[in-house]
C-alpha positions as CSV (number, residue, x, y, z in Angstrom):
1,K,2.9,45.7,11.9
2,I,4.0,41.9,11.9
3,F,7.3,40.8,13.6
4,Q,8.9,37.8,15.1
5,A,9.7,38.0,18.9
6,I,10.8,35.8,21.8
7,V,8.5,35.5,24.7
8,S,10.6,36.3,27.6
9,C,8.0,36.0,30.3
10,I,4.2,35.6,31.3
11,G,3.3,37.8,34.3
12,G,1.2,36.6,37.1
13,D,-1.7,38.6,35.5
14,G,-1.3,37.1,32.1
15,T,0.8,39.9,30.7
16,I,2.8,38.6,27.9
17,Y,6.4,40.1,27.8
18,I,8.1,39.8,24.4
19,I,11.4,40.7,23.0
20,P,11.4,41.5,19.3
21,K,13.9,39.4,17.4
22,S,15.2,42.5,15.8
23,S,16.4,43.7,19.2
24,E,18.3,40.8,20.1
25,I,21.7,41.9,19.2
26,A,21.4,45.4,20.8
27,L,20.2,43.5,24.0
28,I,23.2,41.3,24.0
29,S,25.6,44.2,23.5
30,L,24.0,46.1,26.4
31,M,24.3,43.0,28.7
32,T,27.9,42.6,27.8
33,E,28.6,46.3,28.8
34,I,26.7,45.9,32.0
35,Q,28.8,42.9,33.0
36,N,31.9,44.8,32.2
37,T,30.8,47.8,34.3
38,F,29.3,46.1,37.4
39,K,31.5,43.3,39.2
40,G,31.3,41.7,42.4
41,L,28.6,42.0,45.0
42,G,25.7,44.4,45.3
43,L,25.5,47.4,47.6
44,L,26.5,46.2,51.2
45,I,25.9,49.4,53.1
46,P,22.4,50.6,54.3
47,Y,20.3,52.3,51.5
48,C,16.9,53.9,51.5
49,W,15.3,52.2,48.4
50,K,12.3,53.8,46.7
51,K,9.5,52.5,44.7
52,G,10.2,53.1,40.9
53,E,14.0,53.3,41.5
54,A,16.3,52.2,38.8
55,C,18.9,49.6,39.7
56,V,21.0,46.8,38.6
57,V,20.3,43.3,39.9
58,R,22.4,40.2,40.3
59,G,20.4,37.2,39.1
60,S,20.7,33.6,40.2
61,D,23.0,33.0,37.2
62,T,25.4,35.7,38.6
63,M,24.8,38.0,35.7
64,W,23.8,41.6,36.3
65,Y,20.6,42.9,34.7
66,R,18.9,46.3,34.5
67,G,15.9,46.5,37.0
68,Q,13.3,48.6,38.6
69,V,12.0,48.5,42.2
70,V,8.3,47.6,42.3
71,E,7.9,47.3,46.0
72,V,9.9,47.7,49.3
73,C,9.3,44.8,51.7
74,G,11.9,45.2,54.6
75,N,15.1,43.5,53.8
76,T,13.9,42.2,50.5
77,L,12.7,44.2,47.5
78,Q,10.3,43.3,44.6
79,V,12.2,44.0,41.4
80,Q,11.3,43.8,37.9
81,Y,13.9,42.8,35.3
82,I,13.0,45.5,32.8
83,D,14.4,43.9,29.8
84,H,12.8,40.6,30.4
85,G,9.6,41.3,32.4
86,Y,9.7,39.0,35.3
87,I,9.4,40.1,38.9
88,E,11.4,38.5,41.7
89,S,12.0,39.2,45.5
90,I,15.6,40.2,45.8
91,P,17.8,40.7,48.9
92,Q,19.2,44.3,49.1
93,C,22.8,42.9,48.8
94,H,22.2,41.6,45.2
95,L,21.1,45.1,44.2
96,Y,22.9,48.3,43.2
97,P,21.2,51.7,42.5
98,T,22.4,53.4,39.4
99,T,21.5,56.0,36.9
100,F,23.4,54.2,34.2
101,Y,21.5,53.1,31.0
102,T,18.3,54.7,32.3
103,S,18.1,56.5,29.0
104,I,17.8,53.3,27.0
105,P,14.0,52.0,26.8
106,P,13.3,48.6,28.1
107,F,13.8,45.9,25.5
108,C,10.8,43.8,26.3
109,I,7.4,45.0,25.5
110,P,4.3,44.2,27.8
111,C,1.5,43.0,25.7
112,Q,-2.1,41.7,26.0
113,L,-4.3,39.9,23.5
114,Y,-6.5,41.9,21.4
115,K,-10.3,41.7,21.9
116,T,-9.7,38.6,24.2
117,L,-11.7,38.5,27.6
118,P,-10.6,36.1,30.2
119,I,-13.2,34.0,32.1
120,G,-14.1,36.1,35.2
121,N,-12.4,39.2,33.6
122,F,-8.9,38.2,34.7
123,W,-6.5,35.4,33.8
124,Q,-7.1,32.6,36.2
125,Q,-4.1,30.8,37.7
126,D,-4.4,27.7,35.6
127,A,-4.7,29.9,32.4
128,V,-1.5,31.8,33.3
129,G,0.3,28.4,33.9
130,C,-1.0,27.3,30.5
131,L,0.6,30.4,28.9
132,Q,3.8,30.0,30.8
133,E,4.3,26.3,29.8
134,L,3.3,27.1,26.2
135,L,5.2,30.3,25.3
136,T,8.1,31.0,27.7
137,N,11.4,31.4,25.7
138,E,9.6,30.5,22.5
139,E,9.7,32.3,19.2
140,V,6.4,33.6,18.0
141,E,4.8,35.8,15.4
142,I,3.3,39.1,16.6
143,H,0.6,41.1,14.8
144,V,0.2,44.7,16.3
145,E,-3.6,45.4,16.5
146,K,-3.8,48.6,18.7
147,L,-1.1,50.9,20.1
148,P,-1.7,51.9,23.8
149,D,-2.7,55.6,24.7
150,N,0.0,55.6,27.2
151,P,3.4,54.3,25.9
152,W,4.0,52.5,29.1
153,D,0.7,50.5,28.9
154,K,0.3,47.2,27.1
155,L,0.4,46.8,23.4
156,S,-2.7,45.0,22.0
157,I,-1.6,42.1,19.8
158,S,-2.7,39.0,18.1
159,L,0.0,36.2,18.7
160,Y,0.5,33.1,16.4
161,F,2.6,29.9,17.2
162,G,2.9,27.5,14.4
163,G,0.2,29.2,12.5
164,I,-2.2,28.8,15.4
165,S,-3.9,31.9,16.9
166,L,-3.2,32.1,20.8
167,S,-6.5,33.8,21.4
168,S,-8.2,31.1,19.6
169,F,-6.3,28.3,21.3
170,M,-7.2,29.7,24.8
171,A,-10.9,30.2,23.8
172,H,-10.9,26.6,22.7
173,Q,-9.4,25.6,26.0
174,K,-12.4,27.7,27.8
175,Y,-9.9,30.1,29.4
176,C,-11.3,33.2,27.6
177,V,-13.8,34.5,25.1
178,A,-12.3,36.0,21.8
179,E,-14.5,38.9,20.8
180,D,-13.4,38.5,17.2
181,C,-15.3,35.5,16.2
182,Q,-13.5,35.2,13.0
183,D,-10.3,34.7,14.9
184,V,-12.0,31.9,16.9
185,Q,-12.7,30.1,13.6
186,K,-8.9,30.4,12.6
187,L,-8.1,28.2,15.5
188,G,-7.7,25.8,13.8
189,L,-10.9,24.5,12.7
190,F,-9.9,20.9,12.8
191,A,-9.7,19.1,9.5
192,G,-13.1,17.3,8.9
193,D,-15.0,20.0,10.7
194,T,-15.8,21.8,7.7
195,C,-18.1,20.9,4.7
196,V,-15.1,20.6,2.4
197,S,-13.4,17.5,2.4
198,P,-9.7,18.1,3.6
199,S,-6.8,16.7,2.1
200,Y,-3.2,17.2,1.6
201,M,-1.6,19.2,-1.3
202,L,0.8,17.4,-3.6
203,P,4.5,18.7,-3.4
204,P,5.8,20.6,-6.4
205,L,8.2,18.6,-8.6
206,P,11.2,19.9,-10.5
207,V,11.2,19.8,-14.4
208,P,11.8,16.4,-15.9
209,G,15.4,16.0,-16.7
210,D,16.7,18.4,-14.3
211,P,19.0,16.7,-11.5
212,F,17.8,17.6,-7.9
213,P,18.9,16.4,-4.5
214,V,16.8,13.9,-2.7
215,R,16.5,11.7,0.4
216,V,14.8,8.3,0.4
217,T,12.5,8.1,3.4
218,H,10.8,4.9,2.9
219,L,11.3,1.8,0.6
220,V,8.4,-0.5,-0.4
221,S,10.5,-2.6,-2.7
222,P,13.9,-2.0,-4.3
223,K,12.0,-0.3,-7.1
224,E,9.2,1.4,-5.3
225,V,10.4,4.1,-2.8
226,Y,9.3,7.4,-1.3
227,I,11.5,10.4,-1.5
228,C,11.6,14.0,-0.2
229,L,13.5,16.9,-2.0
230,D,16.5,17.7,0.0
231,P,17.0,21.4,-0.5
232,S,19.9,21.4,2.2
233,E,22.1,19.9,-0.6
234,N,22.7,22.1,-3.6
235,L,23.8,20.4,-6.8
236,T,23.8,23.3,-8.9
237,K,21.8,26.7,-8.6
238,Q,18.9,26.1,-6.3
239,S,15.6,26.2,-8.3
240,A,12.5,27.9,-7.1
241,T,11.0,24.5,-6.3
242,E,13.8,23.5,-4.1
243,G,13.7,26.9,-2.4
244,A,10.0,26.6,-1.8
245,A,10.6,23.0,-0.5
246,R,13.1,24.3,2.2
247,S,10.8,27.1,3.3
248,D,7.8,24.7,3.5
249,S,9.9,22.0,5.3
250,E,11.3,24.5,7.9
251,S,7.9,26.1,8.5
252,L,6.2,22.6,8.8
253,D,8.9,21.4,11.4
254,E,8.1,24.5,13.4
255,A,4.5,24.1,13.2
256,L,4.7,20.5,14.2
257,K,6.9,21.2,17.2
258,W,4.1,23.6,18.4
259,C,1.3,21.0,17.9
260,N,3.4,18.4,19.7
261,K,3.4,20.7,22.6
262,I,-0.4,21.2,22.8
263,V,-1.5,17.8,21.1
264,E,-3.3,16.6,24.3
265,S,-5.8,19.5,23.5
266,F,-6.6,18.0,20.1
267,P,-9.8,15.8,20.1
268,L,-9.2,12.1,19.4
269,L,-10.3,11.0,15.9
270,T,-13.8,9.4,15.6
271,N,-14.3,9.7,11.9
272,F,-12.3,7.0,10.0
273,E,-13.0,8.0,6.4
274,K,-10.3,6.8,4.0
275,E,-7.8,9.3,3.1
276,L,-8.8,11.6,5.9
277,P,-5.8,13.7,7.1
278,C,-4.9,13.3,10.9
279,L,-2.1,13.5,13.4
280,A,-0.7,10.2,14.3
281,E,1.7,9.3,17.2
282,Y,4.8,7.3,15.9
283,V,6.8,4.9,18.1
284,D,9.2,7.7,19.0
285,G,6.2,9.3,21.0
286,L,5.9,12.4,18.7
287,W,3.0,13.1,16.4
288,Y,3.3,13.6,12.8
289,R,1.0,14.3,9.8
290,A,-0.6,11.2,8.4
291,K,-3.8,9.9,6.3
292,L,-6.1,7.1,7.1
293,L,-5.9,4.1,4.7
294,S,-8.1,1.4,6.1
295,I,-9.5,-0.3,9.2
296,I,-7.3,-3.4,9.9
297,Q,-9.1,-4.9,12.9
298,L,-12.5,-4.0,14.5
299,V,-12.0,-5.3,18.1
300,P,-10.1,-3.6,19.3
301,V,-10.0,-1.2,16.4
302,Q,-6.7,-0.8,14.5
303,I,-6.2,1.6,11.7
304,L,-3.6,1.6,8.9
305,V,-2.1,5.1,8.5
306,Q,0.6,6.5,6.3
307,F,2.9,9.3,7.4
308,V,2.6,11.6,4.4
309,D,6.0,13.5,5.0
310,Y,8.0,10.2,5.1
311,G,5.9,7.5,3.2
312,T,6.0,5.1,6.1
313,F,3.1,3.1,7.4
314,L,1.7,2.3,10.9
315,V,-1.1,0.2,12.4
316,A,-2.3,2.3,15.2
317,P,-5.0,2.2,17.9
318,T,-7.6,5.1,17.9
319,N,-5.9,6.6,21.0
320,R,-2.8,7.4,18.9
321,L,-5.0,9.2,16.2
322,R,-6.1,12.9,16.7
323,H,-7.8,15.6,14.6
324,I,-5.3,17.7,12.7
325,P,-5.5,21.5,12.8
326,C,-6.2,23.1,9.4
327,C,-3.0,25.1,9.7
328,L,-0.9,22.0,9.1
329,L,-2.8,21.3,5.7
330,K,-1.3,24.4,4.0
331,Y,2.0,22.6,3.7
332,P,2.3,20.1,0.8
333,A,3.1,16.4,1.8
334,Q,6.9,16.1,1.8
335,A,7.0,12.4,0.6
336,V,6.5,11.4,-3.0
337,R,6.1,8.0,-4.2
338,V,8.2,7.2,-7.2
339,L,9.3,4.3,-9.3
340,L,13.1,3.6,-10.0
341,A,13.8,3.1,-13.7
342,G,16.4,1.0,-15.5
343,F,16.2,-2.4,-13.5
344,K,14.0,-5.4,-12.7
345,P,14.2,-8.4,-10.5
346,A,16.9,-10.9,-11.4
347,S,15.3,-13.9,-13.1
348,D,17.9,-16.2,-11.5
349,D,17.5,-14.9,-7.9
350,T,16.8,-18.2,-6.2
351,S,16.6,-16.8,-2.6
352,V,13.6,-18.4,-0.6
353,K,13.0,-15.3,1.5
354,R,10.8,-13.0,-0.5
355,I,9.1,-9.7,0.2
356,P,5.5,-11.0,1.0
357,Y,3.7,-8.1,-0.6
358,S,6.1,-8.0,-3.6
359,P,7.3,-11.6,-4.1
360,E,9.2,-10.9,-7.3
361,W,11.8,-9.2,-5.1
362,S,13.9,-11.1,-2.6
363,L,14.6,-9.6,0.9
364,N,18.3,-9.6,0.1
365,A,17.5,-7.3,-2.8
366,L,15.6,-5.0,-0.4
367,G,18.3,-5.1,2.2
368,A,21.1,-4.2,-0.4
369,M,18.9,-1.3,-1.7
370,V,18.7,0.0,1.9
371,D,22.4,0.0,2.1
372,C,22.6,1.8,-1.2
373,V,20.3,4.7,-0.1
374,E,20.3,5.0,3.7
375,G,22.0,8.2,5.0
376,K,23.5,8.8,1.6
377,R,23.7,11.9,-0.5
378,L,21.4,11.2,-3.5
379,S,20.2,13.0,-6.6
380,A,17.4,12.1,-9.0
381,S,16.0,13.2,-12.4
382,I,12.4,12.7,-13.4
383,L,11.8,10.6,-16.5
384,T,8.0,10.5,-16.5
385,L,5.3,12.1,-14.5
386,S,2.4,9.9,-15.8
387,P,1.0,7.4,-15.2
388,E,3.3,7.2,-12.3
389,V,6.4,9.4,-11.3
390,T,9.5,7.6,-12.6
391,I,12.9,8.7,-11.8
392,S,16.7,7.8,-12.2
393,L,18.3,7.6,-8.8
394,Y,22.1,8.3,-8.4
395,G,24.3,7.7,-5.4
396,D,26.9,10.1,-3.9
397,D,29.4,8.7,-6.5
398,K,27.0,10.0,-9.4
399,N,26.4,6.2,-10.5
400,L,22.9,4.8,-10.8
401,V,22.2,3.2,-7.4
402,H,20.8,0.1,-8.9
403,L,24.0,-0.9,-10.5
404,K,25.2,-2.3,-7.1
405,L,22.3,-4.7,-7.1
406,I,23.0,-5.8,-10.5
407,E,26.7,-6.4,-9.6
408,M,25.4,-8.5,-6.8
409,G,23.1,-10.6,-8.9
410,L,20.0,-9.3,-7.2
411,A,18.6,-7.4,-10.2
412,E,19.2,-7.1,-13.9
413,L,18.8,-4.2,-16.5
414,D,15.5,-3.4,-17.8
415,E,15.8,-1.7,-21.2
């Protein structure tokens, strides 16, 4: 069985407590009922607590939770929040014995990683800390591998975050040994570690002639731009291509979020082969998918890279380039280089300031095109796919965007 779950807690022994996403509504409903039933303080009169006794506990957020006494220690009790997994030392005045709700099974499930042996036969403190920082309150994918003989024992699972196997990641960090060697290989063999030369897939494009929503993510010149399909906008009935684009984009965003969390564990890039996929750190401090284009400078080494989901370029030092996990290569590049049809540079544009790498265009024309497309709802239709992708690009007023440049004398019609 495979399902999505929230990791509610990592126990001190490395136990992973999960709450299935399918149980969230029922848990919220139960919590609401508990708040309506129990109000005020806990039990203020002396009471002889027993290990294993059911109770409700008033948390630090003043909410009441279902609990179970784990250990009695004088005036404080070790109590486990049975719907979330974590254990706390609680003063007796914040507890109330109860038989309410005891017929409802706990919502959280204690789990252990399948065929995964911690170094030293138990999870070391630094490994537990790594699990807590990585997983607490995060949504993950659970693969049930083996049911426990005793229903109260731990469920044996494989856990995946952003397409990466947790067992493989922890083994890569030297916290454990994964008995399933195939699972170790799933870790994300990093791109370039295999004999097959890695590369990004090209994104699927709509049928020529059909309008589709787009975002312009980067301009090289007024005529050469990078676009992304924008499935959040629905011009007509959403096509299968746009639906796939939405799914890919959402899954890619989730995978990148996870990779940014653990990026320090990815090795720095040492192979600078042209077109090699990698992760590159952008000026915002986040890491994105990129590919190498060329070595710009040797001392110190500076590499020109392109961010494949946006089309933008960056010159980066080697300490801002890392190996990319193979799980990120299954998503097509999101940005597509296209040429805009129907116009050309104005022959009478006498502006002195030109685009250095495309001097037929003035900087004024580039600035005007930026104003036409930046943050706007745009649509496009493909005219040709070969030798280069050529499109007509329309603004939110349904007019061709280049008409504004023609009005301003910065471009002219090209039949």
